C-alpha positions as CSV (number, residue, x, y, z in Angstrom):
1,M,173.4,121.0,-61.3
2,M,174.0,122.5,-64.6
3,C,170.7,121.0,-66.0
4,A,168.8,122.1,-63.1
5,L,170.2,125.7,-63.5
6,C,169.1,126.0,-67.2
7,A,165.7,124.5,-66.5
8,L,165.2,127.1,-63.8
9,T,166.2,129.9,-66.3
10,M,163.5,128.6,-69.2
11,S,161.0,128.7,-66.3
12,A,161.8,132.3,-65.5
13,Q,161.6,133.2,-69.0
14,R,158.3,131.5,-69.4
15,V,156.5,133.3,-66.4
16,G,158.1,136.7,-67.4
17,G,157.2,136.5,-71.0
18,G,160.2,135.3,-72.4
19,G,158.6,132.0,-73.3
20,S,157.5,130.7,-76.5
21,Y,154.1,132.3,-76.4
22,S,156.0,135.9,-76.6
23,N,158.1,134.7,-79.7
24,E,155.5,133.2,-81.9
25,P,155.2,135.5,-85.0
26,R,151.9,137.6,-85.1
27,K,149.7,136.8,-87.7
28,V,146.8,139.2,-89.0
29,T,143.3,138.2,-86.9
30,F,139.8,139.3,-86.8
31,G,137.6,139.8,-84.1
32,V,134.0,141.0,-83.2
33,R,133.0,143.2,-80.5
34,A,130.0,144.3,-78.7
35,G,129.7,147.0,-75.8
36,L,127.7,149.1,-73.8
37,N,128.3,153.2,-74.6
38,V,128.1,155.6,-71.8
39,A,127.4,158.5,-74.0
40,N,127.2,162.5,-73.5
41,V,127.8,165.4,-75.7
42,D,129.7,168.5,-74.9
43,E,127.0,170.5,-76.0
44,N,127.4,174.7,-75.6
45,F,124.8,177.1,-77.2
46,W,123.7,180.5,-76.0
47,D,120.3,181.3,-76.5
48,E,119.4,185.1,-75.3
49,K,115.8,184.2,-75.4
50,W,116.3,181.3,-73.1
51,E,119.1,182.8,-71.1
52,G,121.6,180.0,-71.1
53,I,124.3,177.8,-71.9
54,N,122.9,174.2,-71.7
55,K,125.0,171.3,-70.6
56,S,123.8,167.6,-71.2
57,K,123.6,164.2,-69.0
58,S,125.1,161.0,-70.1
59,L,122.8,158.1,-71.8
60,L,122.9,154.5,-72.2
61,G,123.7,153.2,-76.0
62,F,125.1,150.3,-77.8
63,K,128.2,149.4,-80.0
64,V,128.7,146.7,-82.2
65,G,131.1,145.8,-85.0
66,A,134.3,144.0,-86.0
67,I,138.3,144.7,-86.3
68,C,141.1,143.6,-88.0
69,D,144.3,143.4,-86.3
70,I,147.2,143.8,-88.9
71,P,151.1,143.5,-87.3
72,V,153.4,146.1,-88.5
73,W,156.4,145.7,-86.5
74,Q,157.2,143.7,-83.7
75,D,154.8,144.0,-81.1
76,L,153.0,147.0,-82.6
77,S,149.8,146.5,-85.3
78,M,147.3,148.7,-86.9
79,Q,143.9,147.7,-85.8
80,P,141.0,149.6,-88.2
81,G,137.3,148.8,-87.1
82,L,133.8,149.0,-88.6
83,Y,131.1,149.7,-85.7
84,V,127.2,150.5,-85.4
85,S,127.2,153.0,-82.0
86,M,124.5,154.7,-80.7
87,K,125.7,158.0,-79.2
88,G,124.1,161.3,-77.6
89,G,122.9,163.0,-74.6
90,K,120.0,164.4,-72.8
91,V,119.4,168.2,-71.9
92,D,117.0,168.7,-69.2
93,N,117.8,172.2,-67.4
94,M,116.6,174.5,-70.3
95,H,115.1,177.6,-68.4
96,G,113.2,180.4,-69.7
97,Y,110.0,182.3,-69.0
98,Y,106.8,183.1,-70.6
99,S,105.4,186.8,-71.1
100,N,104.0,186.4,-67.7
101,D,106.9,185.3,-66.1
102,V,105.7,181.7,-65.6
103,E,108.9,179.8,-65.5
104,R,109.1,177.3,-68.4
105,K,111.4,174.2,-68.7
106,R,112.1,172.4,-71.9
107,S,114.4,169.1,-72.7
108,Q,115.8,167.5,-75.4
109,T,117.2,164.0,-75.9
110,L,119.8,163.4,-78.5
111,R,120.0,159.8,-79.9
112,P,122.0,159.7,-83.2
113,I,123.4,156.3,-84.7
114,Y,126.5,156.7,-86.5
115,L,128.9,154.0,-88.4
116,D,132.3,154.4,-86.7
117,V,135.5,153.8,-88.3
118,P,138.6,153.8,-85.8
119,I,142.4,153.4,-86.9
120,L,144.1,152.2,-84.0
121,A,147.8,151.7,-83.2
122,V,147.9,149.1,-80.7
123,Y,151.0,147.8,-78.8
124,H,150.8,144.0,-77.6
125,I,152.1,143.4,-74.1
126,R,152.5,139.4,-74.7
127,L,152.9,137.5,-71.4
128,A,152.6,133.8,-70.2
129,N,149.3,131.9,-70.4
130,G,148.0,133.4,-73.6
131,L,147.3,136.7,-72.1
132,D,147.9,139.8,-74.5
133,L,147.6,143.4,-72.9
134,Q,146.6,146.0,-75.5
135,P,146.9,149.8,-74.9
136,A,145.7,151.7,-78.2
137,F,145.2,155.1,-79.5
138,G,144.2,156.5,-82.7
139,P,141.7,158.4,-84.9
140,Y,138.1,157.7,-85.5
141,F,136.1,158.8,-88.0
142,S,131.9,158.6,-88.3
143,F,129.2,159.0,-90.5
144,G,125.4,159.5,-89.0
145,V,123.0,157.1,-90.1
146,G,119.9,157.5,-88.2
147,G,118.4,158.7,-84.9
148,K,116.0,160.6,-83.3
149,R,115.7,163.8,-81.5
150,T,113.0,164.3,-78.6
151,Y,112.0,167.6,-78.0
152,A,109.7,168.2,-74.9
153,D,108.2,171.7,-73.3
154,N,106.3,171.8,-70.0
155,D,104.0,174.7,-71.2
156,P,101.6,174.5,-68.3
157,D,98.4,175.4,-71.2
158,D,99.9,173.4,-74.2
159,P,102.7,170.8,-73.0
160,E,104.3,168.8,-75.8
161,E,106.6,166.4,-77.1
162,E,107.9,165.8,-80.6
163,K,110.4,163.3,-82.1
164,F,112.3,164.1,-85.3
165,D,114.9,162.4,-87.4
166,I,118.3,164.0,-85.9
167,F,120.0,164.1,-89.2
168,G,117.2,165.2,-91.5
169,G,113.4,166.3,-91.7
170,R,111.5,169.3,-91.1
171,D,113.1,172.7,-91.2
172,D,111.0,175.7,-90.6
173,D,111.6,179.6,-89.2
174,D,112.3,178.2,-85.7
175,Y,115.6,176.7,-85.2
176,Y,114.6,175.0,-82.2
177,Y,111.8,173.0,-83.9
178,S,114.1,172.4,-86.9
179,A,115.4,168.9,-87.2
180,K,118.3,169.2,-89.0
181,M,120.6,169.8,-86.0
182,L,123.5,167.5,-86.5
183,R,125.6,166.9,-89.5
184,R,126.4,163.6,-90.2
185,F,130.3,163.6,-90.5
186,D,132.3,163.3,-86.9
187,C,135.7,162.4,-86.2
188,G,138.1,162.5,-83.2
189,L,140.4,160.3,-81.1
190,T,140.2,157.2,-79.6
191,F,142.0,156.2,-76.2
192,G,141.8,152.6,-75.1
193,F,143.1,149.9,-73.2
194,G,142.0,146.1,-73.8
195,A,143.1,142.5,-72.9
196,S,142.8,139.2,-74.8
197,W,143.1,135.8,-73.4
198,H,143.4,133.2,-76.1
199,Q,140.3,134.4,-78.3
200,F,138.5,136.1,-75.5
201,Y,138.6,140.0,-75.4
202,A,137.6,142.6,-72.9
203,G,138.3,146.3,-73.1
204,L,137.7,149.7,-72.1
205,N,137.8,152.9,-74.7
206,Y,136.9,156.4,-74.6
207,D,136.3,158.7,-78.0
208,L,137.1,162.4,-77.7
209,G,135.3,164.0,-80.4
210,L,136.6,167.1,-81.7
211,Y,134.3,168.1,-84.8
212,N,131.6,170.4,-83.9
213,T,128.4,168.2,-85.3
214,Y,125.8,171.1,-84.9
215,N,124.9,172.0,-88.5
216,E,125.6,175.4,-90.0
217,Y,121.8,176.5,-89.2
218,F,122.2,176.1,-85.7
219,R,125.6,177.7,-85.5
220,E,124.3,180.7,-87.4
221,Y,121.5,181.1,-85.4
222,N,123.6,181.0,-81.9
223,E,126.3,182.8,-81.2
224,K,129.3,182.8,-78.5
225,N,130.9,179.6,-80.0
226,S,127.9,177.2,-80.1
227,H,129.0,173.4,-80.4
228,C,128.3,169.9,-80.1
229,K,131.0,167.3,-79.8
230,N,130.5,163.5,-78.7
231,R,131.7,161.8,-76.0
232,V,131.7,158.4,-75.3
233,L,132.9,155.6,-73.1
234,T,132.6,152.0,-74.2
235,I,133.0,148.8,-72.2
236,S,133.1,145.8,-74.7
237,V,133.9,142.3,-75.1
238,G,134.6,140.2,-78.0
239,Y,135.9,137.1,-79.5
240,N,139.0,136.9,-82.0
241,F,139.1,134.4,-84.9
């Protein structure tokens, strides 16, 4: 009878997370990640000529990279990473009028590509059968490495569409034709939740940009606290080594 009771207790501990898997010491692990970005920008600039505050729509992008999970204390770890990430957004409701009162619509599409370096605190909730739940939180830092900005105008007499390097290129007297729209640096906070099953990983992260990525030229030209901040929801999968 006593042996049966002990066996039942040990079985319940394993199911509830108290088995041998939960008590194994964790080691430094590495992983690769690939995901789909649903990217947007909190873009707000006021242009008296075009009468408006502009709001953007989401675009799809990609995110690929690698992480290193470093145990710190019990089930808490630090998880730095390095990613290549395409972000951006599209504004297609910019209205204005010509001198003859003909309505004019303009649009712009931002497709910046960044190197992202998140530094996350991850708590491991280790369950039975190799399942590991991982809520995460921490800052990220980014550096722009490329990407394009597309400008379109529906002028009935002279429609146009032009593409510029978003972090550099021509810079003339017209702010809207200036390709130097964004600064390369960005930073913010990452909120995430993932799950690992043995070596396989799936997760959902949200990057909340806190830095105004408009360059000085845009901010000096526009009034009323103009800003452009990244917003990115990422669905990812990966493999841990």
